[in-house]
Every structure is written in structure tokens, then in C-alpha cells.
MARKOLRO-954515 format. One line per 4 residues: their letters; for each residue x, y, z of C-alpha. Coordinates in nm, 3 decimals. Each point is the difference from the previous one (the first is absolute). Layout:
# residues N
A	X,Y,Z  ...;
//
This chain:
# residues 177
MSHI	0.677,0.043,1.400  0.019,0.308,-0.213  -0.308,0.176,-0.125  0.143,0.073,-0.344;
STGV	0.110,-0.316,-0.176  0.331,-0.089,-0.156  -0.189,-0.008,-0.329  -0.038,0.377,0.017;
EYAL	0.375,0.037,0.041  0.074,-0.223,-0.300  -0.267,0.171,-0.210  0.147,0.342,0.078;
HCML	0.350,-0.121,-0.088  -0.126,-0.144,-0.330  -0.184,0.320,-0.081  0.312,0.206,0.076;
YLTE	0.177,-0.192,-0.278  -0.278,0.112,-0.236  0.046,0.373,0.060  0.173,0.038,-0.340;
PPHG	0.359,0.084,-0.098  0.256,0.092,0.113  -0.075,-0.185,0.325  -0.264,-0.245,-0.115;
VRDA	-0.157,-0.141,-0.313  -0.330,0.073,-0.170  -0.113,-0.360,0.029  0.131,-0.334,0.122;
SVRD	-0.114,-0.357,0.027  -0.114,-0.149,0.326  0.274,-0.262,-0.035  0.272,0.262,-0.031;
LADL	-0.133,0.202,0.293  -0.019,-0.316,0.211  0.352,-0.109,-0.097  0.133,0.350,0.066;
QGVP	-0.123,-0.023,0.360  0.056,-0.371,0.058  -0.366,-0.087,0.055  -0.217,-0.270,-0.160;
VDYV	-0.160,0.099,-0.329  -0.342,-0.128,0.113  0.012,0.234,0.300  0.078,0.307,-0.211;
AKLF	-0.263,-0.108,-0.255  -0.264,0.002,0.274  0.109,0.347,0.107  -0.023,0.128,-0.356;
TKLH	-0.346,-0.152,-0.040  -0.111,0.211,0.296  0.183,0.310,-0.126  -0.158,-0.042,-0.344;
KAGL	-0.348,-0.049,0.147  0.049,0.323,0.198  0.096,0.187,-0.318  0.357,0.070,0.114;
VIAT	0.177,-0.195,-0.274  -0.089,-0.097,-0.355  0.105,-0.302,-0.202  0.232,0.075,-0.291;
EGAK	0.044,-0.196,-0.319  0.284,-0.056,-0.239  0.350,-0.140,0.034  0.050,0.150,0.343;
GGFA	-0.357,-0.069,0.116  -0.078,0.016,0.366  -0.137,0.281,0.211  0.031,0.377,0.011;
LARP	-0.135,0.260,0.238  -0.355,0.100,-0.091  0.055,0.358,0.119  0.298,0.225,0.057;
PSQI	0.189,-0.086,0.322  -0.108,0.333,0.148  -0.362,-0.117,-0.024  0.043,-0.335,0.176;
SVLD	-0.001,0.032,0.378  0.144,-0.251,0.242  -0.355,-0.034,0.135  -0.118,-0.103,-0.349;
VVDA	0.249,-0.288,0.010  -0.085,-0.097,0.359  -0.371,-0.012,-0.084  0.064,-0.193,-0.324;
IDGD	0.210,-0.268,0.167  -0.146,-0.024,0.352  -0.346,0.145,-0.051  -0.156,0.283,0.197;
KPIF	0.005,-0.179,0.333  -0.019,0.173,0.336  0.302,-0.010,0.229  -0.225,-0.067,0.299;
ECRE	-0.326,-0.183,0.053  -0.182,0.096,0.318  -0.131,-0.304,0.187  -0.223,0.207,0.231;
IRAR	0.183,-0.138,0.301  -0.134,0.294,0.202  -0.343,-0.165,0.007  0.136,-0.317,0.160;
CAVF	0.138,0.150,0.321  -0.064,-0.240,0.290  -0.143,0.273,0.225  -0.289,0.052,-0.243;
DEDP	-0.145,-0.350,0.062  -0.065,-0.045,-0.373  -0.213,0.318,-0.005  0.231,0.289,-0.092;
PPWA	-0.137,0.346,0.073  -0.058,0.234,-0.294  0.286,0.233,0.104  0.247,-0.289,-0.043;
TSGV	-0.106,-0.097,-0.351  -0.140,0.314,-0.161  0.194,0.171,-0.272  0.332,-0.109,-0.140;
CAIH	0.227,-0.188,0.236  0.285,0.228,0.114  0.258,-0.257,-0.108  -0.167,-0.044,-0.337;
AVMR	-0.003,0.379,-0.048  0.377,0.015,0.056  0.055,-0.286,-0.244  -0.225,0.160,-0.266;
NAEK	0.198,0.322,0.034  0.327,-0.192,-0.036  -0.130,-0.174,-0.311  -0.117,0.329,-0.149;
RMRE	0.344,0.154,0.054  0.177,-0.305,-0.139  -0.215,0.003,-0.314  0.060,0.375,-0.042;
ALAG	0.376,-0.056,0.028  -0.007,-0.286,-0.252  -0.216,0.206,-0.236  0.243,0.290,0.033;
DCLA	0.294,-0.195,-0.142  0.002,-0.112,-0.360  0.212,-0.230,-0.211  0.190,0.300,-0.139;
DLAA	0.091,0.104,0.357  0.132,-0.349,0.073  0.195,-0.007,-0.325  0.160,0.336,0.084;
RVVA	0.105,-0.134,0.341  0.155,-0.309,-0.156  0.186,0.212,-0.256  0.129,0.229,0.274;
KAPR	0.124,-0.294,0.208  0.135,-0.239,-0.264  0.331,0.047,-0.179  -0.031,0.175,-0.334;
GYGP	0.054,-0.318,-0.200  -0.266,-0.210,0.172  -0.299,0.108,-0.209  0.176,-0.043,-0.335;
QVVR	0.135,-0.336,0.122  -0.355,-0.122,0.070  -0.116,0.128,-0.340  0.288,-0.182,-0.175;
WLDE	-0.076,-0.319,0.193  -0.364,0.008,-0.107  0.087,0.097,-0.360  0.251,-0.284,-0.028;
RTSN	-0.261,-0.249,0.115  -0.242,0.129,-0.262  0.270,-0.013,-0.269  0.091,-0.356,0.098;
KRVA	-0.365,-0.102,-0.023  -0.028,0.150,-0.350  0.314,-0.186,-0.115  -0.128,-0.327,0.148;
RSEQ	-0.336,0.044,-0.176  0.161,0.080,-0.337  0.222,-0.308,0.032  -0.310,-0.214,0.058;
D	-0.171,0.136,-0.315;
//
């Protein structure tokens, strides 16, 4: 079982599509972002509820209506997204196993249980470093990596795909009126 959920991965992908042209769009609907990635709309909607509550995205109105980033991509860290989706949960929970050693006859000596457990200390240090690493990378960094890796036409292709969906929705609405 992974510590960081799949929801974080999908949320980050969705947010990458909102990093503005030429590689993303200013805003997009949850439905379009879900369809773009082949995931259920309800699932992406739940992610965006959490992202909105954390102040990472804002709801937009109008014909295109949907969500946009609440801050510039350079001001949204990967840790912000992890905390928004998964919460600020520890990677390790010490069970104080050291106090239950059979040789202690249910009466552990103070030297065995005083202070932070050595294992817990290692895990806290690992968590601290992981959080520092996640805080050190932002959405703009991720977007730059995607741009560097993807073929030149990928970003504009995604933008066209999203724009066409919005245009088709407008046409469908005007035909209903």
C-alpha cells in the first residue's frame, strides 16, 4: 500500500492541465478533466472539492465554467496537493512495541521506554525529509518537466481538445435555447 494516494496523482495531473497556455488552459470543467484522463467524473469532483477547500483551486463561472488554479503554479507545492488530498497524516505510527518485550515481564525499565523510540526517530526524520522534498517542488516545476519531456505539439493538442469540448458545449446549449 502506498502512502501517497492515487488521488494525489490524478489531482496533480488535473492541475497541470490548468497551468495556462500554451501547455494548459486557464480553467476547465471537472467533466472535461475526468474525460481527458479516463477517470469517473465523481472521482475527480471529489478531488476538486478537496483542492478547493484547501484554497488551491477556485470555481469559475461563465460559458467555460469549471475550476482554475487559485495561485500561480510556482506558488503551489506538491506538498500542498498531498496535504489537500490525503491530509497531513504521518507515514509511521509508533506502537511502542519496545515496552512489550517479553524479558521485561510486563514492567519495562525506564531506559527501554524513555525518550523517543529509536525506530520512531528514524521514521520522523524520513517523514521530515519527504515533506521537505515535496514542498521543494511546485506545480510550475512539474509543468516544466512535462514540457521538456513531451513532444512540442502535446500541450497545444491538449488545449485544442479542451477548447473543442467547451465550444461543443456552447453550441449544444445555444441549440437548446
